[in-house]
N, C-alpha and C positions, 0 to 999 in steps of 0.2 A: 546108634540110630538117633536121629533127632527129627522132630516134626513140628508142624504148626497147625493149630486148630483155629479156624476162622469163625467168627460170628456170622450168622446169615447175611449174605451180601458183602462181606468183607474181603473175600478173595479177589474179586474183580478190581478193587481199588489198588491192589498190589501187583496183580499179574499183568495188567495192561491189555487184557483180552476180555471181551464180553463173556460173562459166565455161561450164557446159553450156548456158546461155541464149544465149551469144555464139558458141559454137563453130560453125565453118563459115560464118561471115558476115563481111561488112565493115560495120561500124557506126561512124558518126561519134561522136567523143568527146562532143560536146554532147548526144547522145541518151542517154548514160550519166550524165554529170556535170552536165548542164544548162548554163545560160548562164554559169556561173563560168569555164568554159574560155576564154571570149573575153578576159577580163582577162589571163589567163596568156599567151594567144596574142599579144596586143598587146605585152606585156612582152618576149616572145621576139623579136618582129619589130623592136622598137626597140633591143634590145641590140646594141652595136656589135662585140663580139668573141665568138669561139667560147667562150672561158672564161666570159664573162658569161652567155651563153645556157645553158651547162651549169649554171651556178650557179642560174639561175632555174628550170630544169627540176628540178634536185635539190631546191630548196625546195618546188616543187609536189608532187613525189613524197613528200618527207618529211612534208609537211602532210597529204596524203591518207592516207599510211600510219599516221600518228598517229591520225587519225580512225577508220580502219578497225580498227586493232589493238584498240581498246576493245570492238568489237562482234564480232570474229572468234572463232569457236569451233571446236574440233577441228583447228585449223591445224597444230599440232605433230605430231599423229598422221599426218596426210596428208603433211606435209613429211618425216617419218621414212620413210614408205612410199615416197615418190618417191626418196629417197636410196637405199633398198634396190634399187628397180627400176632406177635409173640405174647402180648398181654391178654388178648381176647380172640383166639383163633376161631371161635364159633360165633362171635357176635358181629365182627366187621364184615361189611360187604365191599366189593371192589368199587362200586359206584360211590359209596359214602366216603371211602378213603381217597379215591381219585379226585373227587370234587374238593376235598379239604386241602389237597396239595396243589390244586390249580391246573390239573391236566385233564385232557379228555380221557374217557374210559380206555380207548384203544391205545393212546399214547402212553398212559400210565402202565398198562399191561406190558407194553414193549420195553419201557424203561426198567420195570421191575424184573422182567425176564433177563434182560441184559446184565443186570447187576447181581441177581441171585441165582440165575440158571433155571428158575422155575416161574411159572405163572403165579399170580397171587392166589388163585383158586387152589392150585396144587399145593402151594406153600401152606395155606390154611388147613387143607386136608391132612397134611403131614403133621402139623402142629396139633390138630385135634387128636390124631392117632397117638402122638406122644403123650398127650394128656390122659388118654385111656390107659396107656402102659403105666404111667405114674400112679394113677388111681388104683389100678389092679394091685400094685405093690403095697398099697396102704390098707387094703381090705382083708379081713379075716375070711369072710365068705363072699363069693362073687355072684351077684345077680346081674347077668349081662344086660338085661333090659334097663336096669337102673343105671349101670355104668354108661350105656349108650346115651340115655337121656341126659344124665348129668354132664356129659361131655359135648352136648350140642347136636347129637344125631337125631333126626326126625323120625326115623323108623329103623327097625331091626335089619332089614335087608341092606340098607345103605351102610349101616355100621359093619355088618359082616363082610360086605364087599370091600370097604376100605381096609379092614383088618387083614383080610386075606391078601389084598393087593400089596400092602406095605410090609407084611411080615412073612408072607408065603405060607401061613398057617391059619386055620380057623381058630376062633377064640379058645375053644376047649383044648385043642391040641397045643396051643401056646402055653396054657397053664401047666401042662405036663412037662414042658421042655424049658420054661424060662428059668433063668438063674436068679436066685434070691438076691435082692438088692441091686440087680443089674437088668433093668427093664428092656434094654436094647440088645440083649444077648440071650441066645437059646442054646441048649445042648444040640450037638450035631445029629445025634441019633437016639 
C-alpha cells in the first residue's frame, strides 16, 4: 500500500476537482482522474523496491501538479490564509484575512472552501481542537478550563461542544481512551 498525505488545501491542486465537492466522501481515484490511473497503478505494482515505487508516485504527482498549475487560480491567496490559520487558529478572523488577500468576505470563503473542502471557520475550529489535543499530551495534570482558555475558547460550553463534535467523546472520556503520544487516536472500546 502506498499513500499521499496532503497539506491543508494541497489536494485540490492535484486532483483537479474543487475540494468541497469531495469533502466527507470516499471516492475512487479513477472517478476523479479517469482511466489514466490504471497505468500508474500497474507501474506501482510491478516496481520491485520501495524507492522505485516512491519514484513512480513522485513522477505521477509532479505530472499532475504541472498540469494543474497552469489552470489553478487564487491558490496563493488561499495558501497564505491557510498558513495564517495554521499558525494562529484562535487569533485570525475571516474578515482580517480576507481583507489582506484582497477578496470580499463571501468570495474568500468560497475560494477557501473550494481549495480546502472546509470553510475558514470550520478549518480554524479543527485547528484549535488539534491544539487542545497536543496540549493535553504535554500536561501531567489536566485542568480543562485552563486548556480551553489557553487554546482560544471563550467558554467551557463552546469548548465541550467542539471537543465532542470532532472527537465523538467528551473531554474526560477522551483522556481514558487516548493513546499516549498519538493525540489523534483513541482505543476503540
